[in-house]
C-alpha positions in Angstrom: 47.7 31.5 66.9 45.2 29.0 68.2 44.9 25.4 67.3 41.7 23.4 67.0 40.3 22.5 70.4 42.4 25.1 72.2 40.9 27.4 74.8 41.6 31.2 75.0 41.1 32.9 78.3 40.7 36.6 78.6 39.2 39.0 81.2 35.6 39.9 81.0 34.7 43.2 79.3 31.6 45.3 79.4 30.6 43.9 76.0 30.3 40.5 77.6 27.7 41.5 80.2 24.5 40.7 78.2 25.8 37.3 77.0 27.0 36.4 80.5 23.7 37.4 82.0 21.8 35.4 79.4 24.0 32.4 80.2 23.4 32.7 83.9 19.6 33.0 83.5 19.4 30.1 81.1 21.4 27.9 83.5 20.0 29.3 86.8 18.7 25.9 87.9 22.1 24.3 87.6 23.9 27.2 89.3 21.4 27.1 92.2 21.9 23.3 92.7 25.7 23.8 93.0 26.1 27.4 94.3 24.0 29.3 96.8 21.3 31.4 95.1 22.0 35.1 94.9 20.4 37.3 97.5 17.7 39.9 96.7 20.4 42.5 95.9 21.9 40.2 93.3 18.5 39.7 91.7 18.1 43.5 91.6 21.4 43.8 89.8 20.2 41.2 87.2 17.0 43.3 86.6 19.0 46.5 86.2 21.2 44.7 83.6 18.1 43.6 81.7 16.8 47.2 81.7 20.0 48.9 80.7 21.9 46.5 78.5 20.9 45.7 74.9 19.3 42.3 74.5 22.2 40.9 72.5 22.7 37.2 73.3 19.4 36.9 75.1 17.1 34.4 73.4 
């Protein structure tokens, strides 16, 4: 049972991939200000996810 304002933490699942990628892309500028940008290999992984995963969660 959860109460209003509570937070539930769970491990990521394959179904979360598209929404997580969309979040990272939408917030890329913030991430790159605070975390070193991904290398070229990381960007290739993003592209592969966009090509393979359904666009659920991507606006």
